C-alpha positions, 0 to 999 in steps of 0.5 A, a space after each residue: 500500500 504505497 498511495 495515500 488512501 492505502 496508508 490512511 486505511 492502514 493507519 485507521 486499522 491500527 488505531 481501531 485495533 489499539 482501541 479494541 485492545 484497550 477495551 479488552 485490557 490488552 495494553 501491550 497489544 494496544 501499545 503495539 497498535 499505536 506504535 504501528 500507527 506511528 510508524 505508518 504516519 512517519 513513513 507517510 511523511 518521509 517516503 510518501 508515494 515516491 516509490 509508486 510514482 517512480 514505478 509509473 515514471 519508469 513506465 512512461 505514465 507521466 499523468 499517473 506519476 504526476 497524480 501520485 507526486 501531488 499526494 506528497 503533503 510537503 516535499 521538504 519533509 521527505 527523506 533526503 534519498 526520496 527528495 532527489 527522486 521527487 524533484 527529478 520526476 517533477 523536473 522531467 514532467 515539466 520538461 515534457 510539458 515544455 515548462 522550462 522554468 519549472 523544470 530548471 527549478 526542480 532540476 536545481 533542487 534535485 542536484 542538491 540531493 542524492 540520486 541513484 548514482 553519479 551518472 544520474 546526478 550527471 544527467 541532472 547536470 546535463 539537463 541544467 546545462 541544456 536549459 542554460 543553453 536555451 537561455 543562451 547562457 554559455 557561461 552557466 552551461 559550461 559550469 554545469 558541463 564541467 560538473 557533469 564531466 566529473 560525474 558521467 560514467 557512461 559513453 552516452 552521457 559523455 557523448 551528450 556532454 560533448 555535444 552540449 559543450 560544442 554548442 556552449 562554446 559556439 555562443 
């Protein structure tokens, strides 16, 4: 149960079980129910629907991904390892919609948080360099490219970096 409705149902079940246990004077079981409720509540704020959203994101179902990301009550409360993915998915959805300002904002936030690995972080920098090129800001694009070069580990990423670097140098 990764989405909000499932978590709310699970929290309600744990609270109901704790109340029933208190009614029958089963204090230890009531405490366990309360503890389980607290864990699900904590998980709701720290992890939210990010795992399920990333599943749909990888399948290319951006509408469903966006709906699941909208369930996140406050992105600032997400765990650090989830916040990077949240911002990365938000940025890519904004790119698909050609909303470049929003995409740049989310990519900049994603660059501050851990992602899957160095190559994932390199692609964030590549996107930022490409967005800077759209604004004809060669200096900022070259700064992002320099950082992306440090992080890139695949030939595909290095090839993209070289193409963007040529364009940035021609400005």
